[in-house]
C-alpha positions in Angstrom: 95.3 112.7 93.1 95.5 108.9 92.5 98.7 107.1 91.8 98.8 103.7 90.0 102.0 101.8 91.0 102.6 98.7 88.9 105.4 96.8 87.2 105.5 97.5 83.5 107.5 95.7 80.8 109.8 97.7 78.6 109.3 97.7 74.9 112.1 96.8 72.4 112.9 99.2 69.5 110.4 97.5 67.3 107.6 97.8 69.9 107.6 94.2 71.0 107.9 93.3 74.7 111.6 93.4 75.8 111.3 91.0 78.8 112.7 93.7 81.1 110.6 95.1 83.9 110.4 98.3 86.0 108.2 99.3 88.9 106.5 102.6 87.8 104.0 105.1 89.0 101.5 107.0 86.9 99.2 109.8 88.2 95.7 110.4 86.9 95.9 114.2 87.6 99.0 115.6 86.2 101.6 114.0 88.5 103.2 112.4 85.5 104.9 109.1 84.9 107.8 108.0 87.2 110.2 105.1 86.8 111.1 103.6 90.1 114.7 102.6 89.4 117.4 102.9 86.8 118.1 99.1 86.4 116.2 96.3 84.6 114.4 93.3 86.2 113.9 90.0 84.5 110.4 89.6 86.0 107.4 91.7 87.1 107.6 90.1 90.6 111.3 91.1 91.0 110.5 94.7 89.8 107.6 94.9 92.3 109.9 93.9 95.1 112.8 96.3 94.1 113.6 98.2 97.4 115.2 101.1 95.5 112.0 101.6 93.4 109.8 101.2 96.4 111.7 103.9 98.3 111.8 106.3 95.4 108.1 105.8 94.4 107.1 106.0 98.1 108.5 109.5 98.2 106.9 110.5 94.9 103.4 109.2 95.7 103.3 110.2 99.4 103.2 106.7 100.7 106.7 106.2 102.2 108.3 102.8 102.0 108.3 101.0 105.3 110.1 97.8 106.2 107.7 95.0 106.8 109.3 94.4 110.1 107.9 97.7 111.5 104.9 97.1 113.6 102.8 100.3 113.6 99.6 101.2 115.3 97.0 102.4 112.7 94.2 102.9 115.1 93.0 102.4 118.7 89.4 102.2 119.9 87.3 100.7 122.7 84.7 98.1 122.2 81.2 99.6 122.3 79.8 96.7 124.4 82.8 96.3 126.7 84.6 99.5 127.6 87.5 97.5 129.1 88.3 95.9 125.7 90.8 97.8 123.7 91.1 97.2 120.0 94.3 97.9 118.1 94.6 98.1 114.3 98.2 97.2 113.4 100.1 97.1 110.1 100.7 93.3 110.4 100.1 90.4 112.8 102.5 90.7 115.7 104.9 88.0 116.6 104.4 86.1 119.9 107.1 88.2 121.6 105.5 91.4 120.3 102.1 90.3 121.5 103.5 89.5 125.0 105.1 93.0 125.0 101.8 94.6 124.0 100.0 92.8 126.7 102.6 93.8 129.3 102.5 97.4 128.2 98.6 97.4 128.4 98.8 95.8 131.8 101.2 98.4 133.1 99.3 101.4 131.6 95.7 100.1 131.9 94.8 103.3 133.9 95.8 105.5 131.0 93.1 106.3 128.5 93.9 105.5 124.8 94.9 108.4 122.7 92.3 110.2 120.6 92.1 108.9 117.0 93.4 112.2 115.5 96.6 112.0 117.6 97.4 108.6 116.1 99.6 108.7 113.0 102.0 106.7 110.9 104.8 107.7 113.2 103.6 105.5 116.1 105.9 102.6 116.1 105.9 99.8 118.6 109.3 98.3 119.0 108.5 95.7 121.6 110.4 97.4 124.3 
């Protein structure tokens, strides 16, 4: 099933654009149409950034809302040409402090093999500790 999540403008009683926006989700396979929140937004950009709508629609679509501050590991692999090189796929670019913490953790645990890809999921959160 595919979900299309986008800000949509409400229509006035006469069918013209009302200038009020909501973040909505619509499914192509019978999942229906879902409004993200109960309040209006003056712009599409504001509707798209509505935390209440993002949380609600995340639960409906199966893609839970996550704070951008969460740094998560999406994948781990070794370089084919250099078996010592570890490649991490992350949800965002780490800060300098997070990068130092990652390097320190890798230095301390360099003798431990990386987890198999199927054991890595969206629950792996690196908190810099």
